[in-house]
C-alpha positions in Angstrom: -8.3 -8.5 29.3 -8.1 -8.1 25.6 -4.6 -6.6 25.7 -3.3 -9.5 27.8 -4.9 -12.1 25.5 -3.4 -10.4 22.5 0.0 -10.3 24.1 -0.2 -14.0 24.8 -1.1 -14.7 21.2 1.8 -12.7 19.9 4.2 -14.3 22.4 3.1 -17.7 21.1 3.7 -16.5 17.5 6.9 -14.5 18.2 8.9 -16.4 15.6 6.3 -15.5 12.9 6.1 -11.7 13.6 9.0 -10.7 11.3 7.2 -12.4 8.4 4.6 -9.5 8.4 7.3 -7.0 7.5 7.4 -7.8 3.7 3.6 -8.0 3.8 3.4 -4.4 5.2 6.0 -3.3 2.6 3.9 -4.8 -0.2 0.7 -3.3 1.3 2.3 0.2 1.2 3.4 -0.3 -2.4 0.0 -1.5 -3.4 -1.7 1.4 -1.7 0.2 3.8 -4.0 -1.4 2.1 -7.0 -4.9 2.0 -5.5 -5.0 5.5 -4.1 -5.7 8.1 -6.8 -3.5 11.2 -6.3 -0.7 12.9 -4.4 -3.0 14.2 -1.7 -4.1 10.7 -0.9 -0.5 9.3 -1.1 0.8 12.0 1.2 -2.1 11.6 3.6 -1.6 7.8 3.8 2.1 8.3 4.2 1.7 10.8 7.1 -1.0 8.6 8.7 1.3 5.5 8.7 4.1 7.5 10.2 1.8 9.0 12.8 0.5 5.5 13.7 4.1 4.3 14.2 4.9 7.2 16.5 1.7 6.9 18.5 2.3 3.1 18.9 5.8 3.8 20.2 4.5 6.5 22.6 2.0 4.1 24.2 4.4 1.2 24.3 4.9 -0.2 27.7 7.1 -3.2 27.0 4.5 -5.3 25.1 4.9 -6.8 21.7 1.7 -5.4 20.2 2.6 -1.7 20.1 6.1 -2.4 18.7 4.6 -4.7 16.1 2.1 -1.9 15.1 4.9 0.6 14.9 7.2 -1.6 12.8 4.4 -2.6 10.4 3.2 1.0 10.0 6.7 2.2 9.3 7.0 -0.6 6.7 3.8 0.5 5.1 5.1 4.1 4.9 8.4 2.8 3.4 6.6 0.7 0.8 4.4 3.6 -0.3 7.3 6.1 -0.3 9.6 3.7 -2.3 6.9 3.2 -5.0 6.3 6.9 -5.3 10.0 7.7 -5.5 10.6 5.0 -8.1 7.7 6.3 -10.2 9.5 9.7 -10.1 12.9 8.2 -10.8 11.9 6.3 -13.9 9.9 9.1 -15.3 10.7 9.7 -19.0 8.9 11.4 -21.9 6.1 9.5 -23.5 4.9 9.9 -27.1 1.8 12.1 -27.1 -0.1 10.6 -30.1 0.5 8.1 -32.9 3.0 9.2 -35.5 5.3 8.0 -38.2 8.9 9.1 -37.5 12.5 8.4 -38.4 14.3 7.1 -35.2 18.0 6.7 -34.7 19.0 4.8 -31.6 21.3 2.4 -29.9 20.1 -1.1 -29.6 19.5 -2.2 -26.0 17.8 -5.5 -26.6 17.1 -7.8 -29.6 14.4 -10.4 -29.0 13.8 -12.8 -31.9 10.1 -14.0 -32.2 10.4 -16.8 -34.8 6.8 -18.1 -34.1 5.5 -14.7 -35.3 8.2 -14.0 -37.9 9.2 -10.8 -36.0 12.3 -9.4 -34.3 11.6 -7.1 -31.4 14.1 -4.4 -30.8 14.4 -1.9 -27.9 16.2 1.3 -28.7 17.6 4.1 -26.6 16.7 7.1 -28.8 19.6 9.3 -30.0 17.9 11.2 -32.8 14.3 11.9 -33.6 12.6 13.1 -36.7 9.0 13.2 -35.9 6.2 15.2 -34.3 6.3 16.0 -30.6 9.0 15.3 -28.1 11.3 12.3 -28.5 10.6 9.4 -26.2 13.7 8.2 -24.3 13.2 4.5 -25.3 11.1 2.8 -27.9 10.3 -0.8 -28.7 9.9 -1.7 -32.4 8.8 -4.9 -34.1 10.6 -5.6 -37.3 9.9 -8.2 -40.0 12.4 -11.0 -39.3 13.0 -11.5 -43.0 14.2 -7.9 -43.5 16.2 -7.5 -40.3 19.8 -6.4 -41.2 22.7 -8.8 -40.4 24.3 -6.2 -38.1 21.3 -5.9 -35.8 22.8 -6.6 -32.4 22.9 -5.1 -28.9 25.2 -2.1 -28.9 24.7 -1.3 -32.6 23.3 2.1 -33.8 20.4 1.9 -36.3 18.1 4.2 -38.1 14.6 3.1 -38.9 11.3 4.6 -40.1 8.5 3.4 -37.8 4.9 3.8 -37.0 4.8 4.5 -33.3 2.1 4.7 -30.7 2.0 5.7 -27.0 2.0 2.7 -24.7 -1.6 1.4 -24.6 -3.7 1.6 -21.5 -6.1 -1.2 -20.8 -8.6 -1.6 -23.7 -11.4 -2.5 -21.3 -11.6 -2.4 -17.5 -9.6 -5.3 -15.9 -7.4 -5.9 -19.0 -3.6 -5.8 -19.1 -2.2 -2.3 -18.3 0.7 -2.0 -20.7 0.9 1.8 -20.1 1.8 1.2 -16.4 4.3 -1.5 -17.2 5.9 0.7 -19.9 6.2 3.7 -17.5 8.3 1.7 -15.1 10.3 0.2 -17.9 11.0 3.7 -19.3 9.3 2.9 -22.7 7.9 6.0 -24.3 6.5 4.4 -27.5 6.0 1.1 -29.3 5.3 0.3 -32.9 6.4 -1.4 -36.1 9.4 -0.5 -38.2 9.5 -0.4 -42.0 12.2 -1.9 -44.2 15.0 -1.1 -44.9 16.6 -0.8 -41.5 19.9 1.1 -41.7 22.8 0.0 -39.4 24.5 3.4 -38.8 27.2 1.9 -36.6 27.7 -1.9 -35.9 28.1 -3.3 -32.5 31.6 -3.1 -31.0 34.0 -5.7 -32.3 34.1 -8.8 -30.1 30.8 -7.9 -28.4 28.7 -11.0 -28.2 25.2 -11.4 -26.8 25.6 -14.7 -25.0 21.9 -15.1 -24.3 20.9 -14.5 -27.9 23.6 -16.7 -29.3 22.6 -19.6 -26.9 18.9 -19.1 -27.8 19.8 -19.4 -31.5 21.9 -22.5 -30.9 19.1 -24.3 -29.1 16.5 -23.4 -31.7 18.7 -24.8 -34.4 19.1 -28.1 -32.5 15.3 -28.4 -31.7 12.7 -27.2 -34.2 9.3 -25.6 -33.5 7.8 -25.2 -30.0 10.1 -27.9 -28.6 13.1 -25.6 -29.4 11.2 -22.6 -28.0 10.5 -24.4 -24.7 14.1 -25.6 -24.5 15.3 -22.0 -25.1 12.9 -20.7 -22.4 14.4 -23.2 -19.9 18.0 -22.1 -20.7 17.7 -18.3 -21.4 14.1 -17.3 -20.6 13.4 -16.5 -24.3 9.9 -17.8 -25.3 9.7 -16.2 -28.8 9.9 -19.5 -30.7 7.0 -21.1 -28.9 3.9 -21.4 -31.2 1.0 -19.3 -29.9 -1.3 -22.4 -30.0 1.2 -24.4 -27.8 1.7 -21.5 -25.5 -2.0 -21.2 -25.0 -2.2 -25.0 -24.3 0.5 -24.6 -21.7 -1.5 -21.9 -20.0 -4.8 -23.8 -20.1 -3.1 -26.9 -18.7 -1.5 -25.0 -15.8 2.0 -25.6 -17.1 2.9 -22.0 -18.1 5.0 -21.7 -15.0 7.5 -24.0 -16.7 8.1 -21.4 -19.3 9.0 -18.7 -16.8 12.4 -19.3 -15.2 11.8 -19.3 -11.4 12.2 -21.6 -8.4 11.9 -24.9 -10.2 14.5 -24.1 -12.7 17.0 -22.5 -10.3 16.6 -25.4 -8.0 17.3 -27.9 -10.8 20.3 -26.0 -12.0 21.8 -25.6 -8.5 21.1 -29.2 -7.6 22.7 -30.5 -10.8 25.8 -28.4 -10.4 26.2 -29.4 -6.7 25.7 -33.1 -7.5 28.3 -33.0 -10.4 30.7 -31.0 -8.2 30.5 -33.5 -5.3 30.8 -36.5 -7.6 33.8 -35.2 -9.5 35.7 -33.8 -6.6 35.1 -37.0 -4.5 37.2 -38.8 -7.1 40.2 -37.1 -5.4 40.9 -38.8 -2.0 42.8 -35.8 -0.8 39.8 -33.5 -1.4 37.4 -36.0 -0.1 39.2 -36.4 3.2 39.3 -32.6 3.9 35.5 -32.5 4.6 35.2 -29.3 2.6 33.4 -30.8 -0.4 29.9 -29.7 0.7 31.2 -26.1 1.1 32.8 -26.2 -2.4 29.7 -27.7 -3.9 27.6 -25.0 -2.2 29.9 -22.3 -3.7 29.6 -23.9 -7.1 25.8 -23.9 -6.7 25.8 -20.2 -5.8 27.8 -19.4 -8.9 25.4 -21.5 -11.0 22.4 -19.7 -9.5 23.8 -16.2 -10.2 25.0 -17.1 -13.7 21.6 -18.7 -14.6 19.8 -15.6 -13.3 22.0 -13.3 -15.4 21.6 -15.6 -18.5 17.8 -15.7 -18.3 17.4 -11.9 -18.2 17.1 -11.4 -14.4 13.3 -11.2 -14.3 11.5 -10.8 -10.9 10.7 -14.5 -10.4 14.2 -15.5 -11.3 15.8 -12.9 -8.9 13.5 -14.0 -6.1 14.4 -17.6 -6.7 18.1 -16.7 -6.9 18.0 -14.9 -3.6 16.1 -17.8 -2.1 18.6 -20.3 -3.5 21.6 -18.4 -2.1 20.0 -18.2 1.3 19.3 -22.0 1.2 23.0 -22.6 0.4 24.1 -20.3 3.2 21.7 -22.1 5.6 23.1 -25.5 4.5 26.7 -24.4 5.1 25.8 -23.1 8.5 23.8 -26.3 9.4 20.5 -24.4 9.7 17.1 -25.4 8.4 16.9 -23.9 4.9 13.4 -24.0 3.5 11.4 -21.7 5.7 9.0 -18.8 5.3 11.8 -16.5 6.5 13.7 -17.3 3.3 10.6 -16.3 1.3 10.2 -13.2 3.3 13.8 -12.2 2.7 13.4 -12.7 -1.0 10.2 -10.6 -1.0 12.0 -7.8 0.9 14.8 -7.7 -1.7 12.4 -7.5 -4.6 10.2 -4.9 -3.0 13.1 -2.6 -2.1 14.4 -2.8 -5.6 11.3 -3.0 -7.7 8.3 -2.1 -5.5 6.0 -1.8 -8.6 6.2 -5.5 -9.0 3.8 -6.0 -6.2 0.8 -5.4 -8.5 2.1 -7.6 -11.2 0.9 -11.2 -11.7 4.5 -12.6 -11.9 5.4 -11.4 -8.3 2.0 -12.5 -6.9 2.0 -15.9 -8.5 5.6 -16.8 -7.7 5.5 -15.7 -4.0 2.0 -17.1 -3.4 3.0 -20.6 -4.7 6.2 -20.8 -2.7 4.6 -19.5 0.4 1.7 -22.0 0.2 4.1 -24.9 -0.4 6.3 -24.1 2.5 3.5 -23.2 4.9 1.7 -26.5 4.0 4.8 -28.7 4.5 5.7 -26.9 7.8 2.4 -28.0 9.3 3.2 -30.7 11.9 0.5 -33.1 10.7 1.7 -32.8 7.1 5.2 -33.4 8.2 4.1 -36.6 9.9 2.2 -37.7 6.8 4.9 -37.1 4.2 8.1 -37.2 6.3 10.6 -40.0 6.2 9.2 -43.5 7.2 10.6 -46.9 7.5 8.5 -48.6 4.8 8.8 -50.6 1.6 10.0 -48.7 -1.5 6.6 -48.9 -3.3 4.9 -47.3 -0.4 7.5 -44.5 -0.3 6.8 -43.9 -4.0 3.1 -43.7 -3.4 3.6 -41.4 -0.5 5.7 -39.1 -2.6 3.1 -39.1 -5.4 0.4 -38.3 -2.9 2.5 -35.4 -1.5 3.0 -34.0 -5.0 -0.7 -34.3 -5.9 -1.8 -32.6 -2.7 0.8 -29.9 -3.1 -0.3 -29.3 -6.6 -4.0 -29.0 -5.6 -3.0 -26.6 -2.9 -1.0 -24.5 -5.3 -3.9 -24.5 -7.8 -6.3 -23.3 -5.1 -3.8 -20.7 -3.9 -3.2 -19.3 -7.4 -6.8 -19.4 -8.5 -7.8 -16.0 -7.1 -4.7 -14.4 -8.7 -5.4 -16.0 -12.1 -9.1 -15.0 -11.9 -8.2 -11.4 -11.0 -5.5 -10.9 -13.7 -6.5 -13.3 -16.4 -10.2 -13.8 -15.8 -10.0 -17.6 -15.9 -9.0 -20.5 -13.7 -7.9 -24.1 -14.5 -8.7 -27.3 -12.6 -6.5 -30.0 -14.1 -3.1 -28.3 -13.5 -2.4 -30.3 -10.4 -2.7 -33.6 -12.2 -0.7 -32.4 -15.2 2.1 -31.1 -13.0 2.5 -34.5 -11.4 4.1 -35.7 -14.6 5.3 -32.4 -16.1 7.4 -31.2 -13.2 9.5 -34.4 -12.8 9.7 -34.7 -16.6 11.1 -31.2 -16.8 13.3 -31.3 -13.8 14.9 -34.8 -14.1 14.8 -35.4 -17.9 14.5 -32.2 -20.0 16.8 -29.9 -18.1 19.6 -32.5 -17.5 19.4 -33.7 -21.1 19.6 -30.1 -22.4 22.5 -29.3 -20.1 24.4 -32.4 -21.2 23.8 -31.6 -24.8 25.1 -28.1 -24.4 28.2 -29.4 -22.7 28.9 -31.9 -25.4 28.1 -29.8 -28.4 31.6 -28.1 -28.5 33.0 -31.6 -29.3 30.2 -32.6 -31.6 28.7 -35.3 -29.3 25.5 -33.6 -28.2 23.1 -35.3 -30.6 22.0 -38.2 -28.4 21.2 -35.8 -25.5 19.3 -33.5 -27.9 17.3 -36.5 -29.0 16.3 -37.3 -25.4 15.4 -33.7 -24.8 13.3 -33.6 -28.0 11.3 -36.7 -27.0 10.7 -35.5 -23.5 9.5 -32.1 -24.8 7.2 -33.8 -27.3 5.7 -35.7 -24.3 5.4 -32.4 -22.4 3.6 -30.7 -25.3 1.3 -33.7 -25.7 0.3 -33.5 -22.0 -0.4 -29.8 -22.4 -2.5 -30.2 -25.5 -4.4 -33.1 -24.0 -5.2 -31.4 -20.7 -6.0 -28.1 -22.4 -8.6 -29.8 -24.7 -10.3 -31.7 -21.8 -13.8 -30.5 -21.0 -13.9 -28.0 -18.2 -10.1 -27.5 -18.3 -10.6 -23.7 -17.9 -13.5 -21.8 -16.4 -13.9 -18.1 -17.3 -14.8 -15.7 -14.6 -14.8 -12.1 -16.0 -15.1 -10.0 -12.9 -13.3 -10.0 -9.5 -13.8 -6.9 -7.5 -10.6 -5.4 -6.1 -11.9 -5.5 -2.6 -12.8 -9.2 -2.9 -9.3 -9.9 -4.2 -7.8 -8.0 -1.4 -9.9 -9.9 1.2 -8.7 -13.3 -0.3 -5.1 -12.2 -0.3 -5.3 -11.0 3.3 -7.0 -14.2 4.4 -4.5 -16.4 2.6 -1.6 -14.6 4.2 -3.2 -14.9 7.7 -3.5 -18.6 7.1 0.0 -19.1 5.8 2.0 -17.0 8.4 0.4 -17.7 11.8 1.0 -21.1 13.4 -1.5 -21.3 16.3 -5.2 -22.0 15.9 -6.2 -18.4 15.3 -4.7 -18.8 11.8 -8.0 -20.4 10.7 -9.7 -17.1 11.1 -8.2 -16.3 7.7 -10.8 -18.6 6.2 -13.4 -15.9 6.8 -12.1 -13.2 4.5 -11.2 -15.9 1.9 -14.8 -17.1 2.0 -16.1 -13.6 1.8 -13.9 -12.8 -1.2 -15.0 -16.0 -3.0 -18.7 -15.5 -2.4 -18.4 -11.8 -3.4 -16.7 -12.8 -6.6 -19.3 -15.4 -7.5 -22.1 -13.1 -6.6 -20.8 -10.2 -8.8 -22.9 -10.1 -11.9 -21.1 -10.5 -15.2 -21.0 -7.4 -17.5 -23.6 -7.1 -20.2 -21.8 -4.6 -22.4 -18.1 -4.1 -22.9 -16.7 -1.2 -25.1 -13.1 -0.7 -26.0 -11.5 2.6 -25.4 -11.5 3.6 -29.1 -15.2 2.8 -29.5 -14.6 0.6 -32.5 -15.4 -2.7 -30.7 -18.0 -3.9 -28.3 -19.2 -7.1 -26.9 -22.8 -7.7 -25.8 -24.0 -10.5 -23.6 -27.2 -12.1 -25.1 -30.2 -13.4 -23.2 -28.8 -16.9 -23.5 -25.6 -15.9 -21.8 -23.5 -15.9 -24.9 -21.2 -13.1 -26.0 -21.4 -11.5 -29.4 -19.1 -8.8 -30.9 -19.9 -5.9 -33.1 -17.6 -6.1 -36.1 -17.5 -9.1 -38.4 -13.8 -8.5 -39.2 -12.2 -8.3 -35.8 -8.6 -9.3 -35.2 -7.7 -12.3 -33.0 -6.3 -10.1 -30.2 -9.4 -8.0 -29.8 -11.7 -10.9 -30.2 -9.9 -12.9 -27.5 -9.8 -9.8 -25.3 -13.6 -9.2 -25.5 -14.3 -12.9 -24.9 -12.0 -12.9 -21.9 -13.6 -9.7 -20.5 -17.0 -11.2 -21.1 -16.3 -14.4 -19.3 -16.4 -16.6 -22.4 -14.0 -19.5 -22.8 -14.3 -19.8 -26.6 -14.9 -17.8 -29.7 -17.6 -15.1 -29.5 -20.5 -14.9 -32.0 -21.1 -12.0 -34.4 -23.9 -9.6 -33.6 -24.9 -9.5 -37.2 -25.8 -13.3 -37.0 -27.6 -13.2 -33.6 -31.4 -13.2 -33.2 -31.4 -10.1 -30.9 -29.7 -7.7 -33.3 -30.3 -6.0 -36.6 -27.2 -4.8 -38.4 -26.2 -3.3 -41.7 -22.8 -2.1 -42.8 -23.0 1.2 -40.8 -25.2 0.5 -37.8 -26.2 -2.2 -35.4 -29.4 -2.2 -33.2 -29.4 -4.6 -30.3 -32.0 -5.6 -27.7 -31.1 -7.1 -24.3 -33.7 -8.1 -21.7 -32.5 -8.0 -18.0 -34.8 -8.5 -15.0 -37.9 -7.7 -17.0 -36.5 -4.5 -18.5 -35.6 -4.1 -22.2 -32.3 -2.4 -23.0 -31.8 -1.1 -26.5 -28.2 -0.5 -27.7 -27.2 1.4 -30.9 -23.7 1.2 -32.2 -22.0 2.5 -35.4 -20.0 0.0 -37.4 -18.2 2.2 -39.9 -16.8 5.7 -40.4 -19.2 6.5 -43.2 -21.7 9.3 -42.5 -25.2 8.4 -41.7 -28.0 11.0 -42.4 -28.0 13.0 -39.2 -31.8 13.3 -38.8 -32.3 9.5 -39.1 -29.4 8.9 -36.7 -30.8 11.3 -34.1 -34.2 9.6 -34.2 -32.5 6.2 -33.6 -30.5 7.6 -30.7 -33.5 8.9 -29.0 -35.0 5.4 -29.0 -31.8 3.8 -27.7 -30.8 3.5 -24.0 -27.1 3.2 -24.9 -25.4 4.7 -27.9 -21.8 3.7 -28.8 -19.7 5.1 -31.6 -16.0 5.5 -32.4 -16.7 9.0 -33.8 -18.1 12.2 -32.4 -21.9 12.1 -32.6 -24.2 15.0 -33.4 -25.3 17.0 -30.4 -28.9 15.7 -30.6 -27.7 12.0 -30.8 -27.8 11.1 -27.1 -28.9 7.8 -25.6 -31.6 7.9 -23.0 -29.3 6.4 -20.4 -25.7 6.4 -21.7 -23.8 7.8 -24.7 -20.3 6.6 -25.4 -18.8 8.4 -28.4 -15.2 9.5 -29.2 -15.3 12.5 -26.9 -16.7 10.5 -23.9 -14.4 7.6 -24.4 -11.4 9.8 -24.6 -12.2 10.7 -21.0 -13.3 7.3 -19.7 -11.3 4.9 -21.7 -12.8 1.4 -22.1 -16.2 0.8 -20.4 -17.9 -2.1 -18.8 -21.6 -1.9 -18.2 -23.8 -4.1 -16.0 -27.5 -3.5 -16.7 -28.9 -5.3 -13.7 -27.1 -3.0 -11.2 -26.7 0.1 -13.5 -23.0 0.0 -12.8 -20.6 1.6 -15.3 -16.9 0.7 -14.8 -14.3 2.7 -16.7 -10.5 2.4 -17.3 -9.9 6.0 -16.4 -11.5 7.7 -13.4 -11.7 11.3 -12.6 -8.8 12.6 -10.5 -6.5 9.7 -11.3 -3.0 11.3 -11.1 -0.8 8.3 -11.7 1.9 9.5 -14.1 1.0 7.2 -17.0 -2.5 8.5 -16.9 -1.6 12.2 -17.0 -1.7 14.3 -20.2 1.6 15.9 -19.1 3.3 12.5 -19.3 2.2 12.0 -22.9 3.4 15.5 -23.9 6.9 14.6 -22.8 6.8 16.3 -19.3 8.7 13.7 -17.4 8.9 14.4 -13.7 6.8 17.5 -13.3 3.3 16.0 -13.0 4.2 14.1 -9.9 6.3 16.8 -8.4 3.6 19.4 -9.2 1.0 17.2 -7.5 3.1 17.1 -4.3 4.1 20.7 -4.2 0.6 22.0 -5.0 -0.4 20.8 -1.5 1.8 23.5 0.0 0.4 27.0 0.6 0.9 29.5 -2.1 2.3 26.9 -4.7 0.6 26.9 -8.0 3.0 25.4 -10.5 0.5 25.3 -13.4 0.1 29.1 -13.2 3.9 29.5 -13.3 4.6 27.1 -16.1 5.5 28.9 -19.4 
């Protein structure tokens, strides 16, 4: 019988069943972001609870009903936690761009030397501007005009041009509005000089992280100092943007985000030094307690390093994992297991459930899960385990293990990179063979020694070693990034295809018996689905000022000749172009003047005509209306005359205010938008932008109850 066969499978996998609990928690959290409104959230929550109860009712001693009940309950908890956290962090958001005087207490100061800026986060105390005051704002200041007393805890007053946190400019782009909601940020912008320090920071207050960052950047100039600071404090502001992009293209960007590699190196170095130093005492050495003392020192190092680097999600996950490894070593248990990864995921999801949709969480946990699952396989253990063999063969075996692990990680992370960043690299595994040992065994130890010796003025030799090693690391990044085919741009991955690949990957990683290979099916389906998805032909930003059109030759061209680097790169990425897009005014398929651009695109035998405005100057209405009637698609950043309607689609200021950015595929007639009708996530609601903090979510929930109409009762 099917039930008996299933029970036999689950009995064989009984040690792996608990690993599905964090998966179910994450699925519930992700469901809150995918589902549109409180009705759907409540229905899913009740369905999960009903499924759990039903499974317990029919349980007759087997594993399957209990597993279904536990996982359903975990889904409900994940969804409820995410909903509750979205309510708990709710804070007023600026309704529209404005210039205002802001007085606030400095919560964070982040120097960005590579951009000549200083980024300051303020808790607003006084507001002199239009609309309701946001609770927290983030302001960029010119580093040259930043006052000397600018430090955490100080009270400052500054005049700034502020904007609401920006939603994705085009479908699939970075959603800063969502991130800002959970961070409590109500506005971002740029401050004007002079900045007044109303009250300096408390006497004796020292920002250790900022001081250490400045110290490192003084010792090492340029991007080398920025990378060294990133390794020590997590601050990447001094890394030149060109070098940061090279690190990303070479698959080395993970070295700049403090996570498992860095925590492991720090803990290992501290434990090694502790054992070596304390072993010099015969009395301590004979007690047999040195491993326990070294483990305690390593735990202190992990916690301190996590605090020093800002306690980001990858760092917290790595810290929890390191602490569990240390506990397992003390107890004499096997340390590096998937249960350790699962425990770290549970901690992160319970505290920050919104992180499940972020690339940081996905990349870090996917990489660690893939590495451990790969090396837990019996055949892999037999290949790369300890052998009685000559030294040179052991070195080759280790290099092969590192290369295969790197290739596996690249393949594992590729769907996540394509979904979030619309590109995938292929040379990262080779680059990491040199970069990881270089960072772990040369850069970080040299930097640690230099910092320890600097108080007595003897750190210069160690800084020289770190500088030379970082120069080699940057050379590797630049060389690999410049290699042909280093990065392949893939603009579109459907959400369902991404979900299928994630589900299949988890199935492969968690199970241990042969049915794990069934996970290859959804992985293959997701990959084929992604490759078969046609690339967009037209991409329009949410303000209507910018668009990118794919030409008949497959190239991407942008509307405005004077387009900033950020928007140009954004449109190229969204259009699946790894390079600089052309200008429509210089392409053969377009005719442009200073005010209008007329473009022709041929797809599957049909000719599509696109009309777009390029300036805010008025065009004679009658002539514009005639052009609109001949165009299939009309795009404008301003409100068009009533008679100016495209034959198929019109995207003017009024329409784009409702849809946000737009992506159009002519072959299928599909139009994807940033905003969708009925989306009730709080950062998408007008109430959130008017300063109504918790009421939109609460109103959505209570409106489901009979007789409750909060909108009618609101004054």
